[in-house]
N, C-alpha and C positions, 0 to 999 in steps of 0.2 A: 504494500500500500504506500502511496505517496503522501507526503504531508499536505494538509489543507492549504488552499490559497491564502492570500493575505487576510481575507475577511470572509465570514459567512455570506455577506451581501454579494460578493463576487460569485460565490458558488451558486446562490439563488438566481443571480442574473444569468449565469451560464445555463442553468436548468431552464429558465424561462425562454432563453434563445432557442434551445433545442426543441422544447415543446412547441413554441410558436412556429418554427420552421416545419415541424412535422405536421401540425394542423393545417398550415398553409398549403403543404404539398399533398396531403391525403384526404382532406375533408371535402365533401361535395359542397358544403356551405361554411367556409372558414369563419366568416363574420358571425353567422348564426350560432355556430358552435362556441365561438368566443364569447358572445353575449350570454349564452346559457351558462358557460363556465363562470363568467363574472357574476352572474346572478346567484349561482350556488355559493360563490365566495362571499358575496355580500350578505347572504343569509347566515353563513357561518360566523362572520365577523359581528353580526348584530344579534345572534341567538341569545335569548333570555332578557333582552332589553325591552322595557315598556315603551309603547308608542306614545308620542306626544300629541295632544289635541291642538297644539299651536304649530301651524305649518312653518313659521319662521324658526321656531326652536328645533323642529325636525331637520330643517336645512342646516342649521348651525351644528347640530350633532353629526350630520354627515360630513361637514367640513372638518370637524374635530377628528373624525375617523380618518379622513383623507390625509390630514396632517400627521397623524400617528404612523401612517404607512409610507410617508415620504413625499407627498405632493406639495407641501408648503402652500396651501391655498390662500389666495388673497381675494376677499369678497367685498361687495358693496354692503351698505348698511342693512339691507333686507336679506342678505345672503342669497341673492338671485343670480347676479352676474359674478362669475368666479374666474379668476386667472390662476392657472396651474403652472408656475414657473419651474417646477421640478417634477421629474418622472423617475421612479425607481428603475425603470427598464427602458430608458430613452434610446439607447443604441439599438435595441431589438425593435422598439416601436418605429424607428425610422425604416428598418428593413421590412417589418411585417405590421404596418399600422392597422390593417383590418383585424388582425388577431389581438395584438396587445391593447390597442385602443378600444377594441370591442370588449375585451375582458374588463377594462376599466369602466367603460360605460355601463356594462351589465352590473358590475359591483355597485356603482353609484345608484343605479335604478332600484336594485333590490334592497340595498341598505336604506335608501330614503323611504321606500315602501314599508319597511319594517320599523323605521324610527318615527313615522308619522301616521296619523289616522286618516288624513286626507290624501287622495291621489295627487301626485305632483309629476309633471312632465320633466324630462331631462333631455338635454342635447349636449353632446360632447363634440367639440370642434378641434380635432387633432392638429397641432402645429399651426393654429390660427394666427399666431404671432411668431416673430423670428425665434424667440426663446421661451415660448409658453403655449399651452393649450388653453382653450376657453371651455368653461362648463356653464351652461345656462340651466337654472333651476326655476321652476314656475309652479304655480298652484293649480295647473290644469286649465280648463276652458276659461276664456275671459268672461267677466261679468256680463249679464244681459243688459240691454239698453241700447241707446243710439247706434243703430245699424248692425249690432252684433247679435248673434244667436248662440245660446249655450250648446245647441246641437251641432254647431260648426266649429267646435273647439279644436285646438291642435292635438295631434296624436290620435284622433278618432279612428283613422284607418291604419293603425300600426300593424 
């Protein structure tokens, strides 16, 4: 046996790279499989936590979780528009964004669903900036009124 690399993080990054490459090569739907794996991971990370009735609190708890696993989220006051300047797997994400970013989107989606009572939509924009991804968190369909309809909310045809 050889000695471990400099840090366990490098070992995990190597494992992520191998798994992402394998999924990208062999899956009939790499992004779909990545989203599903991320959702599983999100449920594992939030197991046993009580959901919040306050949508903003649920979003903030998601941001806390993302911070704990290495994303260093920077959010607006309502925790809706989020900048993610760090990614634990950025090298692999550049090579296989559909897989790695799909896992991260699935994680955020399932974690937010577990942390809050209200359904909230999520949109991850990989590499939306030169050195960051963007994550948009919302409370679902827009309020009814002037020209809008709750039936035409975002994410209805997901």
